[in-house]
N, C-alpha and C positions, 0 to 999 in steps of 0.2 A: 445416451438418452438423458434428458434433463427435465426437471419440473420447476415450476415457478408460481409465485402468487400473483403474477400478472393476469388480469382477467382475459379470458379467451386464449390463453397460452398454456396449454396443459402439458404437452410433450413435444420434444423436437429431436430429430436425429441428424447428426452431422458426420459426414464421411471426411475425415481429416487427412487421408493418405496423401493427397496432393497439396497439402498446405505447407506454408513456410514453417509453421510451428512443428509439424511432424518432421520436416527435413532437419531442423536444428536439433530436435531431440535425438535423432539418429546420428547426426554428425558430431555432436559435442557431448557434454555430460548431462544425463538425465538423473535427477534425484527422485527416487521412487518412494522415499519415506520422509517426505517434506510435508509438514502440517501447518495449518494456520495457527498463529500464536494463541488465539483465544476462541472459545466457543462463542460465536456471534457473527455479525454481519460486517459490512464495509466500514462503517464508522469505527467500530471497536478495533478491528484489525489494522486499520490505518494508524490509529493511535499507538498500537503496539509496534508497528514498523518503525516509528521514530522515537518512542519513549519507553517501550517495554513495560507498559503498565496500563491499567484501566483508570480513567479519570475519576477522581473522587469529588463529589459535589457536596455531600453532607446530607444527613437525614432530615434536616429542617427545611430543605428546599421545597418550593412550591411546584417544581417540575414533576410531572406525573411519574408515579412509581408503580411497578407491577406488584400485584398482590398474590400471595400463596395461601393454599389451604393447609390443614394440619398434616397432610401427607407430602407437602412440598410441590403440589401441582399448581400451575398458574391459573388463578381465577380471573385476573384482569391484567392485560399487558400494559406496559408503560416504558418510559425512557430510562428511569433509574431503578436500581435494585432497591429493596426495602431499606437497606442500610446506606443508600446514598451514592452508589457508583453508577456512572453513566455508561450504559451498555448498548442502548439502541440509538438510532439516528437522532441527532439534535443539531441545531444550527449554531455556528460560532457567534460569539457576542459582537465582535467587530465586523464591519462589512469586508467583503461581500457575503451576503446570506440571502435566503429565499425571502421574497417580498412579503409573503403572508405571515412571516414571523417578526413583524415590526415591533411587537411588544417585547421589550428586552427580558421580561420575566420568563419568556418561552425559550430563551437562548442560553447557552452555556457560558457562565462567567469565565473570563480569561484564565487560562492555566498558567502556572508560574514555575513549575519544576523544569529541570533540564531535559533537553532532547538531544538526539545525535547531532543535530545542527549546532547546538551550543557547545558540545564537546569538540566538534571540528573547528568552530570559530575560535575557541580558546587556544587551540594549537596553531591558529592561523592557516588552517587547511581550507582551501576554497571549496565551496559546494553550492548547489542550487537545486530547487524543486521546480521542475518545468511541468506545466499542465495545459492541456488543450482547452482553449476557450477562456483562459484566465483573464486576458485583457478585456474581453467582453463582459466577464463577470464583474470586474472592477468598475467598468463603465456603466453598470446597472442593467446589463442585457443578459445576465446569467440565466434567468428563468426562461427567456426566449430560446436559448440554445441548449436548455436542459443541463446547465453546468452542475456538476455534482459537488457541492460545497464540502460535504463531509468526506470527499475523496482527497481533500487538500488539508491534511491534519495540522499543518503549521498555522493555519488560520485561527486555530483555537487557543493560541498562546500569546500572552501579553507582549513578548519580545518581538512578535511579528505582526503587530497591529499596524494600521496605517500610520505613516509618518514616523516610523521607527527605523533604525539602521537595519534591523533584521529583515524588514519587509523587502529589502533589495535582493534577498535570496530567493524570493518567490517570483517566478517568471512565466511568461506564455511559451508554449511549445515552439512558436515561430523563432524565438531567440535561441532555442537549442540548435536548430539547423543553421542559423546564421553564425552562431558562435563556433559551431563545429567547422564550418567552412573557413572561418577566420583563424582557427587554431586557438580559440579563447575559452574552450570548455573548462569548467572547474575540475578539480581533482575528483570530487564525488558528485554524481548526478543521480537524481531521482526523476523519472519521467512517467507522468500519468496521462494517458491519452484522453481525448475528449470523450464525452458520453457516447457519441455515435461510433467510437472506435475501441470501446473497452470490453466488448463481448458480453455485456450484461444482458440477461434475458429481458425481453420486452421492449427495449429501446435501442439496442445495438445490433449490428450485423456481424455474424461470425466471420464472414468472408471479408468484409471491409476492415475489420479489426486485424485479421491475419495479414492483409495487404499493408496496413499501417506498420505492423511489426516488421515485416520484410523491409519496408522502406527505411525504417530506423536502423536496423542492423546493417543493411547494405550501405547506407550513408556513412556509418562508422567504419566499416571495413574498407570503403573506398579511400579513406584518409589514412594512409599507412602509418603516419606519425602517431595518430591517435590509437588506431587499432592495435599497433604493436605493443601497447602498454595498457590495454583495456581488459577488464573483466566485466561481462554483462550478465546480469541475473534476470531472467524472465520468470515472473511468478504472478500469483493472484492474491487478492485480499481474503477471499473465502471461496467455498467450493461451488457456489452458484446453484445449489440444489441437486448437484450430481450425486447419485447413490454410489457408495463406496463400501467395500467389505472390510477395509483395513481400519482397525480400531486405533485411535490415537493413544499415545502414551499418557500416563497420568503424572502431572508435575505439581499443579496447584489448583486453586479454586477456579481459575480462569481457563485453564487448558493444559496442553494444546487442544486445538479444535480439529476439525475434519482435515483429511489429507487434501493437498492442493498440488497442482503441477509446479515444477521448478526446473529450469534448465540453465546451465552455466555455459556461456559462450565466450571463448577467449582463446588467443593463441597459446595460453598457458593451461587451458583445460584439457583433460584427458579426452581423447577422441573416441567416439563410438562406445561410450562407457555408461553403465548404469551404476550409480552410487547408491548403496543400500544403507548408508549412514542415516540415523534418525536426526532430522533437522526440524526447525520451525522458523517462523518469520524472524525471530530474534537471532537466528544464526546469521542473518545478513548483517545485523548490528555487530555481532561478534567478529565477523570477518573484517568489517571496517575498523573496529576498535583494535584488533590485532595488527592490521596493516599500519595504522597511524599511532599506535601506542596510546590509546585513549582509555580513560577509566570507564568501566561498565556503568550503565544507568541503573540497573536493578539486579537482583539475584538471577533473574531469568536470563538476561543476556550474558551475565558473568558465567553461568553454568551451561550455556548452550554450546552445542558443537559448532565450531566455525566451519563454513563451507570450504571444502577442499579444492584447492587450485594448485595444479602441479607447477613446479619450476620449469621454465622453458629451457630446453636443451640446446 
């Protein structure tokens, strides 16, 4: 059962027993203590996925801030915390972004600190972020297809602005499938489905998204050369309104947040296994950093538990 702030969508029930997601959870490794990196929504947790931190704007910004009363209760919502951290959805400074945010004062100034992409590039490790509808968004059609700009966190960084070398790492999902067929996938892949395929309450179909997931996994498994050396992590940015009894651990001001699904699919993953290790979104970063001998981005990924993947026998 889930809840949502979408008008006219109060509750929904989904029987997932015949879904691809259910099958993969039973067949491979299910992480049942995996939490969102931060208390917050999609924008914030996508930032944590690539940078392990909350963007700091500054308390002098004109962007709206939420206000608290003497007890710490929210009086008025906003994009920034009172001390200037961006926690709620805001558009990137450089295009693509939502058309109604044409006033640059309403958008986030380009971020300049390192991301996991920068760490990988410095070691000459190939990587890409693929997203559904990206080409349409760049062509100015993003609003028409409901492209979720805040689901592409690299758009917020100066190194990935238009006409930069870094921009070449940002690609449409169509290229994922063509590069997979041609044996040209990079070493590290991030894949974000289009809005219609991301299981978000209100504008996406659970069934269509599950079918998209199945197509992605089966396409990889059909290419034995790629599948034989792959580790696939299926997870979510936040819990989407699902009620959960499991309290997250306490690490810092930002989180971790609520528990979210996470499945490890790989010929190296333990089969039919439930992993009770406490993880959060930064555990993905920790695994990548350990695999490629990269420096951590912050204390959060430095101290996170790396996702466990067994050695293939």
